[in-house]
C-alpha positions as CSV (number, residue, x, y, z in Angstrom):
1,X,-14.0,5.7,20.4
2,X,-12.9,2.6,18.8
3,X,-15.0,-0.8,20.1
4,X,-13.2,-3.8,21.7
5,X,-14.4,-6.0,19.4
6,X,-12.5,-3.7,16.7
7,X,-9.0,-4.7,17.9
8,X,-6.4,-6.2,15.2
9,X,-3.0,-6.9,16.2
10,X,0.1,-5.2,15.1
11,X,1.5,-8.1,13.3
12,X,-1.8,-7.8,10.8
13,X,-1.6,-3.7,10.3
14,X,1.7,-4.8,9.4
15,X,0.0,-7.8,7.0
16,X,-2.3,-5.5,5.4
17,X,0.5,-2.8,5.4
18,X,3.1,-4.9,3.6
19,X,0.7,-5.8,1.5
20,X,-1.2,-2.5,0.4
21,X,2.8,-1.3,-1.1
22,X,3.6,-4.3,-3.0
23,X,0.5,-4.3,-4.4
24,X,1.2,-0.8,-6.3
25,X,4.5,-2.0,-6.8
26,X,2.9,-5.2,-9.4
27,X,-0.5,-2.9,-10.0
28,X,1.0,0.2,-11.2
29,X,2.4,0.7,-14.9
30,X,6.3,0.8,-15.3
31,X,7.4,4.1,-14.0
32,X,9.7,7.1,-16.6
33,X,13.1,5.2,-16.5
34,X,13.8,2.2,-18.5
35,X,16.9,1.6,-17.0
36,X,17.8,-0.8,-14.4
37,X,19.9,1.3,-11.9
38,X,18.4,4.3,-11.5
39,X,14.8,2.4,-11.5
40,X,15.9,0.9,-8.1
41,X,17.7,4.1,-6.4
42,X,14.7,6.6,-7.3
43,X,12.5,3.3,-5.7
44,X,15.4,3.7,-2.7
45,X,15.2,7.8,-2.7
46,X,11.5,7.3,-2.8
47,X,10.7,4.6,0.6
48,X,13.3,6.8,2.1
49,X,12.1,10.4,1.6
50,X,8.8,8.7,2.3
51,X,10.6,7.3,5.8
52,X,11.5,10.8,6.9
53,X,8.2,12.6,6.0
54,X,6.3,9.6,8.2
55,X,9.1,10.3,11.3
56,X,6.7,12.6,13.2
57,X,3.6,9.9,13.2
58,X,6.0,6.7,13.4
59,X,7.7,8.8,16.6
60,X,4.4,9.0,18.3
61,X,2.8,6.1,18.0
62,X,6.1,4.7,20.4
63,X,4.0,5.9,23.2
64,X,0.6,7.5,21.5
65,X,-2.5,5.6,20.2
66,X,-3.9,8.5,17.8
67,X,-2.1,11.1,16.0
68,X,-5.7,12.4,15.0
69,X,-7.5,13.1,18.3
70,X,-4.1,14.9,20.1
71,X,-2.9,17.0,17.4
72,X,-7.3,17.8,17.7
73,X,-6.9,18.3,21.5
74,X,-3.9,20.9,20.9
75,X,-5.4,22.4,18.5
76,X,-9.1,22.0,16.9
77,X,-7.8,24.2,13.7
78,X,-4.9,21.9,12.9
79,X,-6.8,19.0,13.8
80,X,-9.5,19.4,11.0
81,X,-7.1,20.2,9.0
82,X,-4.3,17.8,9.4
83,X,-7.1,14.7,9.4
84,X,-9.2,16.5,6.6
85,X,-6.1,16.2,4.7
86,X,-4.8,12.4,5.0
87,X,-9.0,11.4,3.8
88,X,-8.4,13.8,0.9
89,X,-5.3,11.7,0.8
90,X,-6.3,8.2,1.2
91,X,-9.5,8.8,-1.1
92,X,-7.8,10.0,-4.2
93,X,-4.7,7.4,-3.6
94,X,-7.5,5.1,-3.8
95,X,-8.9,6.0,-6.9
96,X,-6.1,6.0,-8.4
97,X,-5.5,2.3,-7.4
98,X,-8.8,1.7,-8.3
99,X,-8.1,3.4,-12.5
100,X,-5.3,1.2,-12.2
101,X,-6.7,-2.1,-11.3
102,X,-9.2,-1.9,-13.5
103,X,-6.5,-1.0,-15.8
104,X,-4.0,-3.5,-14.8
105,X,-6.8,-6.2,-15.5
106,X,-8.3,-5.3,-18.8
107,X,-4.8,-5.7,-20.0
108,X,-3.5,-8.2,-18.7
109,X,-6.5,-10.9,-17.6
110,X,-9.9,-9.2,-19.3
111,X,-8.6,-8.8,-22.3
112,X,-11.1,-6.1,-23.8
113,X,-13.3,-5.9,-21.1
114,X,-15.1,-2.6,-20.6
115,X,-12.4,-0.6,-17.8
116,X,-14.9,1.3,-16.6
117,X,-17.5,-1.4,-15.3
118,X,-14.2,-3.5,-14.2
119,X,-14.2,-0.5,-12.4
120,X,-17.2,0.0,-10.6
121,X,-17.3,-3.6,-9.4
122,X,-13.6,-2.7,-8.1
123,X,-15.1,-0.1,-6.3
124,X,-18.3,-1.6,-4.9
125,X,-15.9,-4.1,-3.3
126,X,-13.8,-1.4,-2.6
127,X,-16.5,-0.1,-0.4
128,X,-17.8,-3.5,0.7
129,X,-14.3,-4.5,2.6
130,X,-14.0,-0.7,4.1
131,X,-17.5,-1.3,5.4
132,X,-16.0,-4.8,6.8
133,X,-14.5,-3.2,9.1
134,X,-10.4,-3.5,10.8
135,X,-10.7,-7.0,12.2
136,X,-12.2,-8.3,9.2
137,X,-9.9,-6.4,6.7
138,X,-7.0,-7.0,8.9
139,X,-7.5,-11.3,8.7
140,X,-8.8,-10.9,5.4
141,X,-5.4,-8.8,4.2
142,X,-3.0,-11.4,6.0
143,X,-4.4,-14.8,4.1
144,X,-4.4,-12.8,0.5
145,X,-0.4,-11.5,0.8
146,X,0.3,-15.7,1.8
147,X,-1.5,-16.6,-1.4
148,X,0.0,-13.5,-3.4
149,X,3.5,-15.1,-1.8
150,X,3.2,-18.5,-2.4
151,X,1.6,-17.4,-6.4
152,X,4.6,-14.4,-6.5
153,X,8.0,-16.7,-4.8
154,X,7.1,-19.2,-7.2
155,X,6.9,-17.6,-10.7
156,X,11.0,-15.8,-9.4
157,X,11.8,-19.5,-8.7
158,X,10.8,-20.8,-12.8
159,X,12.3,-17.6,-13.8
160,X,16.2,-18.5,-12.1
161,X,17.0,-19.5,-15.5
162,X,16.4,-16.7,-17.4
163,X,17.8,-14.1,-14.6
164,X,21.4,-12.2,-15.1
165,X,23.5,-9.6,-13.7
166,X,25.1,-8.3,-16.6
167,X,20.7,-6.9,-16.9
168,X,21.5,-4.6,-14.2
169,X,23.0,-1.2,-16.1
170,X,22.3,2.5,-16.1
171,X,22.3,5.3,-19.1
172,X,18.7,7.2,-18.2
173,X,18.7,10.8,-17.7
174,X,18.8,13.4,-15.4
175,X,14.8,13.7,-16.3
176,X,13.7,10.4,-16.1
177,X,15.5,9.9,-13.1
178,X,13.7,12.7,-11.2
179,X,10.0,11.4,-12.7
180,X,11.2,8.2,-11.2
181,X,11.3,9.6,-8.2
182,X,8.6,11.3,-8.5
183,X,5.8,9.1,-9.8
184,X,7.3,6.4,-6.5
185,X,6.2,9.1,-4.3
186,X,2.7,9.0,-5.6
187,X,2.5,5.1,-4.7
188,X,2.3,6.1,-1.1
189,X,0.2,5.8,1.7
190,X,0.9,3.4,3.8
191,X,2.4,6.1,6.9
192,X,-1.2,7.4,6.5
193,X,-2.8,3.8,6.8
194,X,-0.5,3.1,9.8
195,X,-1.7,6.8,11.5
196,X,-5.5,6.1,10.8
197,X,-5.0,2.9,11.7
198,X,-3.5,2.9,14.5
199,X,-6.0,2.9,17.3
200,X,-7.8,-0.5,16.9
201,X,-4.3,-1.7,16.8
202,X,-3.7,-3.8,19.6
203,X,-0.2,-3.1,21.4
204,X,1.3,-6.1,24.1
205,X,3.7,-3.0,24.6
206,X,3.9,0.5,24.6
207,X,6.2,0.6,22.0
208,X,5.6,-2.7,19.8
209,X,3.0,-0.4,17.1
210,X,6.5,2.0,16.7
211,X,8.4,-1.3,16.0
212,X,5.8,-2.6,13.9
213,X,6.3,0.7,11.6
214,X,9.9,0.1,11.4
215,X,9.8,-3.4,10.3
216,X,7.3,-1.8,7.6
217,X,9.5,0.8,6.4
218,X,12.3,-2.0,6.8
219,X,10.7,-5.0,4.8
220,X,8.4,-2.9,1.8
221,X,12.1,-1.1,0.6
222,X,12.9,-4.4,0.6
223,X,10.9,-6.5,-0.9
224,X,10.0,-3.2,-3.7
225,X,13.9,-3.3,-4.3
226,X,13.4,-7.2,-4.5
227,X,11.3,-7.4,-7.1
228,X,13.1,-4.6,-9.2
229,X,14.9,-6.6,-9.0
230,X,13.8,-9.3,-10.2
231,X,12.5,-7.2,-13.2
232,X,15.6,-6.2,-14.1
233,X,17.2,-9.2,-13.9
234,X,15.0,-11.7,-16.0
235,X,13.4,-9.1,-18.4
236,X,17.5,-7.0,-19.9
237,X,17.0,-4.8,-21.9
238,X,13.1,-5.8,-22.6
239,X,12.5,-4.2,-19.2
240,X,11.8,-0.5,-19.9
241,X,9.9,-1.9,-23.1
242,X,7.5,-3.4,-20.1
243,X,4.3,-2.0,-18.8
244,X,3.5,-4.2,-16.2
245,X,7.7,-5.3,-15.9
246,X,6.5,-8.4,-12.9
247,X,3.6,-9.8,-14.7
248,X,6.0,-10.0,-18.2
249,X,9.1,-12.0,-16.0
250,X,5.8,-14.3,-14.7
251,X,5.1,-14.6,-18.3
252,X,8.6,-16.3,-18.7
253,X,7.7,-19.1,-15.8
254,X,7.1,-22.7,-16.6
255,X,6.2,-25.4,-14.1
256,X,5.4,-28.8,-15.1
257,X,2.2,-28.3,-16.5
258,X,1.3,-24.6,-15.0
259,X,3.0,-23.7,-17.2
260,X,3.0,-19.3,-17.0
261,X,2.2,-18.6,-13.9
262,X,1.2,-14.5,-14.9
263,X,-2.5,-15.3,-15.2
264,X,-2.3,-16.8,-11.8
265,X,-0.4,-13.6,-10.5
266,X,-2.3,-11.6,-12.2
267,X,-5.3,-12.2,-10.5
268,X,-3.8,-12.2,-7.0
269,X,-2.4,-9.1,-7.6
270,X,-5.7,-7.6,-9.4
271,X,-7.1,-8.8,-5.9
272,X,-4.8,-7.3,-3.7
273,X,-4.8,-3.7,-5.3
274,X,-8.3,-3.8,-5.1
275,X,-7.5,-4.8,-1.3
276,X,-5.9,-1.6,-1.2
277,X,-8.1,1.1,-2.5
278,X,-10.6,-0.5,0.5
279,X,-8.2,-0.5,3.7
280,X,-7.5,3.4,2.0
281,X,-10.9,4.6,2.7
282,X,-11.3,3.2,6.1
283,X,-8.5,5.0,7.1
284,X,-9.9,7.5,5.5
285,X,-12.8,7.3,7.6
286,X,-11.0,6.4,10.7
287,X,-8.8,9.7,10.4
288,X,-12.3,11.9,10.9
289,X,-13.9,9.7,12.7
290,X,-11.4,9.4,15.7
291,X,-11.4,13.8,15.1
292,X,-15.5,14.0,15.3
293,X,-15.4,11.4,18.0
294,X,-13.6,13.9,19.7
295,X,-15.2,16.7,19.6
296,X,-18.1,14.8,20.3
297,X,-16.9,13.4,23.6
298,X,-16.1,17.5,24.3
299,X,-19.3,18.7,23.3
300,X,-20.5,16.0,25.8
301,X,-18.5,17.1,28.9
302,X,-18.7,20.9,28.4
303,X,-22.9,20.5,28.3
304,X,-22.5,17.8,30.9
305,X,-20.6,20.9,33.2
306,X,-23.0,23.4,32.1
307,X,-25.9,21.3,33.5
308,X,-23.7,20.6,37.1
């Protein structure tokens, strides 16, 4: 069972999910399409597909507390299979995020650094973050999100003079568009995090968590689309040539003595990506732990019944 001192609020859960989603949007390299219309369309379609796949989790969250335990109570095989599969996906996504964050750091911060050394340090930090538990990671996530938002919004405001609406054009082929959708689907995982951390969420009302995940679905889509549109408006024809469009756009910012903000943006979003890796590891552990706890509780009840 989840300990009462490891509870998090629904707004905190919303913040860490949003931070996780946006860090993948910035730290992962640009996807297949080099055309603005295709990139934005693929982003929206992938978000809708992820939302449709997560509908059972979302519907359950309006009345339930732990979907993995609930499935186990109905069928032990499917309960364990579902929890282990979700955990495997989360661990895989965490390793992928840590790899991309290390690559991102080498190319934008520690140029010429040893990528595997950075990956190892990032992995240790992610494991430490996961070991701290849900309450600590939720508090840290809210603070990091505020810092990332301040730096990013400042860079965006400084880049307003470079924006051109004529940059939103099409021109990509259908195969690259499909590859774009697939790659963006692979950037997900937040709904699995939500399902695993749902038992930790303190709900003021039974539907609080459900409403929170619906707000996340809306705001994460809007925020990710806004970042993509911003990149296209600022970079224009250079969008398809930039591996990390947001950092390339941030390099154009010029605010008094701050000059370029790409270094600050790269630093804070690298931290966000490593934080995402730790969050996913925590969610993977939680998914398995809840099913194991249910199995142990069932064995204890059976043992006590036999003793009586």
